[in-house]
N, C-alpha and C positions, 0 to 999 in steps of 0.2 A: 325296802324290797323284802318280801316275805321269804322265809326259809323254812323248809320242811326237813326235819331230822328223823330218819327211820332207824330205830335201834334193831340191829340184827341179833336174833337170839344166839347165845353161845353155841359153838359147834359141838355136836354130840361126840363124846369120846368113844373109845373102842367098844366098851360093853353096851352102851346105849345104842350105838349104830348097829351092832349085831342084833339087838332086841327089836329095833324098829325096822331093820332091813336096809341094806346098802342101796337098794334101787330107788328109795324115796327121793324125789327131786327136791332140792332145797327151796323152801318157800312155797311149794305147791299146796294150795289150800290152807296155808297157815295164816295166823294173825300176827301183826306187827305192832309193837308199841311205837308211837310217833309223837313228835313235839313240833308245834307250829309257832313261829315267832316272826314278828313284823320288823324287828330291828336287830335280831341276833343276840340280844341280851335278856330280854324279858319273855317269859312264856305266855303266849296268848291262849293257846289251846293245847291239850294233850289227850291222848286216848289210845285205843287199841282197836284195830280193824283189819279186815282182809286187804290184800293188795289193791283190789278193784275199788275199794271205798276209801283209799287214802286221800286226804285233802290235797288240793292243787296249790302250788306255790311257785314263786319265781325261781328259786334255787332248791335243789333236792340234794341232801347230804345223807349218807348212811354211816352209822357209827358201829365199829366192831368192838366186841368185848375184849377185856384186858388179856384173857388167856388165849385168844385167837390170833394174836400177833406176837411173833418172836422177834427179838432184836439182836443184831450182829454189828459189831464195830470193826471195820476193815479200812485199809487204805484204798481209796477209790481208784480203780484201774484207769490208766490212760488209754481209752479206746473210743472210736467214733460212736456217735449216738446209735447207729444201726447195729453195732456189735457190743454195746455196753451190757445188754442183758446176758448174752452168752459169756462175757468176761466175768460178770458177777457170779454166774452159776459155777464157773470154774474155780473161782476163789473160795466160794462157800460150800463147795461140794462135800467136804468132810464135816462141815458143821451142821448140815441140814439133815433132819430125820427122815424126810420123804425124798422120793426121787426128784431130781432137779426139774423135770417136766411138770411135776405136780405142785410146784411151789411158785407162787407169785412174789416177785421182789419189787421193792420201791426204795428209791434213793432219797435221803434226807434233803429238804429244801436248801438251796444255795450251797450244795456240796461241790467241792472243787476237786478235779482230777489230781491224783498224787497226794491228797491230804486225807487224814482220818475222817471217816463219815459213817453215820448210822445207816443200816439197811434194815428195812422192815420186811418180814417174810410171813406170808399168809398161804393157807391151803388154797391152791388155785381153783380146782373144780368146785369146791364149796362156795367160794366167793363169786365165781363166774355164774354158778347156778342162781344165786340170789339176784345178781345183776340182770340175768336173762329173765327171771320171773317178773322183776319190776319193769323191765323194758316192754315185755309182752303186754303189760297192763297200762302202757303209755306213760309210765313214770320213769323219766329219763334222769339218771343220776349224774350230777355234776362233780361231786367229790366223794371220796371214801376216806374217813378219818378214824384213827384209833382213839379209844377213850383215854389212854395214857401213853406216854412216850418218855424217853430219857430227857430229863430236864433238871434245872437248878432253880430254886432250892428243892431239896427232897420233899416228897409228898407221900402220905400214906392214906389209903382209903379202905375202910372196912365194909364188907358186904356180907350178906347172909345167904346161905343155900336154902333150898325149898323147905327142908325139914329142920330149920334152925331152932324152931320152938321146942323141939324134942331134945336136941343135943346141946343147946346152949352155945357157949363159946367154942365148942369143938366143931361146930358147923360154920364158923365164920371163916372168911378169906380176907387176906390183907394184900392189897396191891401196893407194892413199894416202888416208887419211881425216884431215880436219883441220876446224877450225871453219868454213872457207869452202867445204866441199863434199867430194865423193868422186871420185877419178879412178882408173881402171884403165888402166895403161900397160904396153906391152911394153918389155922392156929392150933390144931391138935398136935400135942407133943411140944417139944422144945426147939424145933427147927427154926421157926420164925424168929424166936428171940435170939438164937445164936447167929442168925444172919444179919440182924439189925445192928447198926453201929452202937457202941457203948463207950462213952456217953453219946447221946443224940446230938447231931450238929445243930447249930443255931438256925432258927428260921424254918424248922420243919413244919409243914402244913398238914394237919390231920383233918379227916372228914369221915363220915359214916353214913350209910343208908339208914332210913328210918327203922328198918327191922333189925339192924345190927348195932344201933347206937348204944343201947343199954349194956349189952355184953361187951362191946368194944371199950366203953369207958371203964368197965370193971377190969378188963385185960390190961389196960394202960395204967391202972392204979387209981381210978376215980376221977381223972381229969375230964371235964366236960368237952364234948366234941361237937363241932358244927355238923348239922345234918344236911346232907346233899342227896336229893333224890336221883334216880337214874335219868330222869328227864333233864334235871339241872346239869348233871355231868355231861350228857350228850350235847346239850346246847353249848356248854363251855368248850367242848372239844372242837366245835366248828370254828372257834377263833384261833386255832392253830394254823400254822403254814403247811402242815403235812397234808398230802393228797396221795393216796395209794393207787389212784388210777393212773398207772404208768405202763409203758411198753405195750404189750399186746392187749391190755385192758383199757388202754387210753381211748376215750370216746372218739368215734369216727365221725364222718360227715362234718368236717371242720367248718365248711362254709355255712351249712344250715345252723350249726350250733353257734357260730359267731353271729349270724343274723338274729338268732333267738336271744343271745346275750345282749345285743344292741337293743332289741325290742324291750327286753326286761329293764335295761337302764333307762330307756326313754319313758317307759310306763311307770317308773318309780315315783313315789309321792313328791320327791324333791323337784322333779321335772314338771309337775302339774302346771305351774304358771307358764312355763315355756310352751307346753302343749296348748294351753288356752290362747296364748299369744299367736302361735303358729296357725291355729284354727281360725282366729280372727283375721289374720293376714290373708289366708287362703280365701276366706269368705269375701274380704274386701277386694281381692284381685278378681274373683269371679264376678262380683257386682260391677267392678270397673270395666272388665272386658265386655260384659253384656251391655253396659251403658255405651261404651265406645262402638260396639257393633250396631246398636240401635241408632246412634247418631250417624254412622256411615251409611246405614241403610236408608235413613231419611234423606241424607244428602244425595245419594244415588237416585232416589225416587224424584227428588226435586230437579236434578239435571235431566233425567229422562222426560219429565213433564215439560221442561223448558225446550228440549230438542223437539218434542212432539208439537208443541205450540209453534216453534219456528218453522217446522216442515209444513204445517197446515197453512201458516200465514204466507210462506214463500211459494208453495205449490198447492193452491186450493184444489186442484184436480185430484190430488191423492186423498182417497176416502178412508181406506183402512190402513192404519199405521201398525206395522208389525215390528220393524227395526228402523227407527228414525234415521240413524246415521247411514245405513246402507241405502235406504230409499232416497235420501237426499243426495247422496253421491250419484245414484243412478239417474235421477232427474237432472242433476247438474251436467253429467256427461251427455245426456240426450240434448240439452240446450247447446252445449259446446259443439257437438257434432252437427247440429242443425245450423249453427253459425259458421261452420267451416274452419274451426280452430282445432289445432292438434292438441291431443292430451299427452300427459306424461308417459303413458304406456304405448303411444303411437310410434310409427316408424321414424318420423322426422326428428323428434328429440333424441332417439337412440342413435341415429346416423350422425347427427350433429355432434353428440358427445364423443362417439368413436372417432370421428374425423379430427377433432381437436387433440385427442390423445395419441393419434396414430404416429408411429416413429417416422421421422423424415427420411431415414435411410431405407425404409421398407417400401416396396412397390405397392400399388393399389391392391386392394383385396381381390382375390380370385373369385370367391363366391360368398354369398351370405344367405341367411334364412331368417325370416321374421315370424314370430309368433306374438300374440298379444302380450306386451310387456317384456319380451325377450328378443334379443338380436344375437344371432350366432354368426361369427366371422371365421373364415378359414385362416389358420395361422400355422401352417406347416413350416417346420424349420426354425421356429422361434425358440430362443434360449430362455432359461429361467430368468435371467437378468432383464431381458426385454419384456417378458410377461409381467414381472414385478414393476417395472417402470411404467408400463401401460396401466396397470392397476392403480399405482400410486397417483397418477395424473387424474384418474376419474374418481377416486375415493373422496376428495374434498367436495366435489359437486354432488355427492349423494348417490353415486353409482357403484354397483358391485360387479366384479369381474371374476368369472370362473374359467379355469383352464383345464381342458380334458381332451386327450387324443388329437392334438393338433388343432383344436378349435378354441375360440374365445367366446364366452357367453356374457353379454352385457345386459344388465337389468337394474332396475331401481332398487337401492337398498331398502330394506323394510322400514327402518326408522325414518329415513328421508322421504319415503313415499307417503307415510302417514303425515309427516310434518307439512307436506306441500298441499294437502287437501284443504 
């Protein structure tokens, strides 16, 4: 599943913001460095382009620079999820440099209420501006991760400022991450050396960007350093459990995003055999349904042809065959009427059935009315038990009884009428 990592440029500090103008929207018309990886470990492509030209990927992650995230360790308040953000703002009010409403907070993964936990703080309008610029370009961000976070063992990464070639080691910055926090220090002067532990703990991992490698090795006393490009750091940051998209910046439209996540999973290369198998199964079902429909259509046509042949053989006077079953019934009824025999919808069978089921304690019927296939009998004063008894006596013989407004309507049940033809 492909992953696109967008590196957000470091937030301009006070002097730079005043020179550029505070009204500039974050990300508007700017280019972004990006990294594309198919497995999250190896870099497939990297480049720099405007938001509208960013490559598409299954997962989009943005990485924030070291100095744009501050870290605070507190005891996580015991508060409901809906009130946790307000509780964090109250606890950290004295420690935040900006107004609480201008700060976005994120809780460490797997943090437990009442236990010490790390809280990440980011300038909210700045981060929301970048997220909005990406969303307007149809680039929907799934995660926001920091380039560094409090971790064990300690790590030190050297980077260079834009004018590092002119200032040498004085233009280098060191990001020092350790279990007690993250610090980004300039190497100018002796502050950085005074804050680093002496002696260094075992297992410290050092790295440097290509532009800072030579000066960083000299600052450390000549020890060679592994080179790690910004793209490599950004891709490595995606493997953390941190996700700063929390509280009011948490992605909305959960149903649509969940559907998109499922579609990403299904379209992953690992699911390709399953997709081919499912496509083959669907094709087989469609073929089978079409074959079954063709067979049923052929069988229906054969039966219709047989009924037409039987009608013409039995009643040669019928010339045009429109509906063989209806025409055969009509001709049969005509022959029965000519022979003087009563049909199932005539008065005699209906009266005979009603007489057999008529309750012995009831007098003869006062009035009746006959319509083709329906016999209506007067049943004033009948109770529900008597009506049900009358109905149950006629039901086994294929008759149907309806009771309405003191009348009983006897007729042939539909299934029984078809069966007697």
